[in-house]
N, C-alpha and C positions, 0 to 999 in steps of 0.2 A: 576103212583105212585110218590108222590112229594119227598119222601125221596131218592128215585134213583138219584136224582139229587145233594144230598147233600153228604158231607164227604170226607173221604180220598181218594186220588186219587192213584191208583196202578201206581208206576212208575217203570220203569227199573233201575236198580243199578248197578253201575260200581264198578267191583271188582278192589280192590287196588293191586298193584303188590307184596305187602307183605303177603296180604291174598291168592292171587292166588299161592305163592310160598309155604306158609303153606298148603293149599290144595295138591299141587303135593307132598310136602314132606310126607304127611298123607298117599297119594295113594300109594308112594313107600315103605313107612314102612309096609304097610298091604300086599303088593304085595312080600311076603318075597321070593319067587323062582323067581322073576324077570320073570314072566310069560307075562306081559304086561297087565294084567286083573285083577280085584279083583273078587274071587269067592263069594259066597252068605255069607259065614261065612268071609270072608275078609272082604266085603262090611259092614256087620254088626259092625265091630271092627272100621273100619274108621269112621263109621257113630256116635258111641259112642265117639270115640278121637275128633271130629267135634262139636257135637251137646250135648253131654252128657248123651245121653239116646239110649238105643237099640231100634232100630227101630221095629214097630208092624209086625207081620207075614204079614198082609195087605201091609204094606209100602214095606217090602223087595219081597213079591210077585210080586207087581206092578212093581218094578225096575227090577227084574229079567226077567219079561213078556216083558219088552219095549226094551230090550236090542238086538243088533245086533245077530241074531242066529248063525251067523258064527263064534262067540267066546263063549268061556264057561264061560264068566263073564262078567263085567262092565269095559270097557276100561277107559284109563285117560279122553279123551275127554268127555264120556260119563258121568262119574264121577263127573267131573268139572261143566258139564251143571247141573246134578241133584243137586249138592251142591249150586250152584249159584240159583237155583230156590228155593230151600228151606229156602234159606238167604233172598232171596225176601219176601217168605210167611211170615217168622218170622218177618222183619221190617214191612210190611204192617199190622200184628197183632197187633204189638207193637204202631203203628200209631193209630189203632182204639181204643186200650185202652188207648191211652193217651187223645184222644177226649172224650172218655167215662168218664175219671177220670175229666176231665175239667168240664164237666156238671155235676158229682155228688160233688157238693160243699160241702156236708154234710158227705161225706164220707161213706155211707151207703152200697155201693155196688150195688145199685139200683137206677134209677132215677124214680122221681114221676112225675104228670103232671106238678106241679110247677116248677120244675128244667127243665122241657122241654120247658114249655113256657120262663122261664128266657134266655135259651140258644137261644130260636129263636128270641127273643127280640133283643138281641145282632147282630146276624147274618143276620136277615131278619126282620128289625122292622116294615115293611109296610104290612108284611105277616098276612092276617086276623086270628084271633083266631082260627075261626073254622076249619080253614085249620089245624092249629097246634094240634087241638083236633083230627082231623080226623088222621094226621100221628102218634099220640100218639096211637090211637086205634088200628092202623095198626101194628104197632112195637111191642106192648104189646100183644105178641102172645096168652098168657094163660089168659088174662083177668084179672088179678090179681090187675090192678091198679100201676104195677111197672114195669119198663122196666131193667131187669137184663143184664148184660153185655152179655149173651149169646143173648138175644134178640135183643139187638144194634149190635152185631156183625153180626148176621144174615140178619139184614136189610140193614147194610152199605154193606157187600159183594154182595148179592143178588140184591140190591139196585144198587151198581156199575154194576153188569153185566147187569140187564135192561138198565141202562143208556147207556153203551157202544151199545146195540143192537139196541136202538132207535136211538141213533146218526148214525149209520152205516145205518139205513133205511131211516131217515128222515133228516139227516145232524145234525149239531152243531147249531141249532136256537134258541134253548130254553133257557130260563133264567136259571141260575145255582147259587145256595148258597153253599158256601163252608162252613161247619162247622168246 
């Protein structure tokens, strides 16, 4: 898949000291009884404080099932790791949104084949138009002639996963186009 070689590169994100302090302060504020861990409800409150929304039942279940079974909740170390990963995902999604918005020059909320061709002419001018058309059709999951942000995000995320898999199997010798 050509699109797997394109796009946002998931990067590790370094937490600033002030951000780290903020996370620790939120943990301590939510650990009212100084237990050294956050219960499920404490975790939900901390999540709201940091991200502005209550985690879904699925998110909370996932976190609670992944914690050390010797404690009754999320330790500070586990909490900091969960928050860091959540922030990385947010930053990666924002990067994908930024790329999509750069391609959507008419601010319609979707990309047409012409938008796609224009973008590829800028980043890969020697790429055959037939290849661009194939990529467009692959990304346009519902075949409506438009690539929604959801289509684009899916292609970027899954393409990135495929690219990482193929690099680990075949090495990084393939040509890469960063959009």
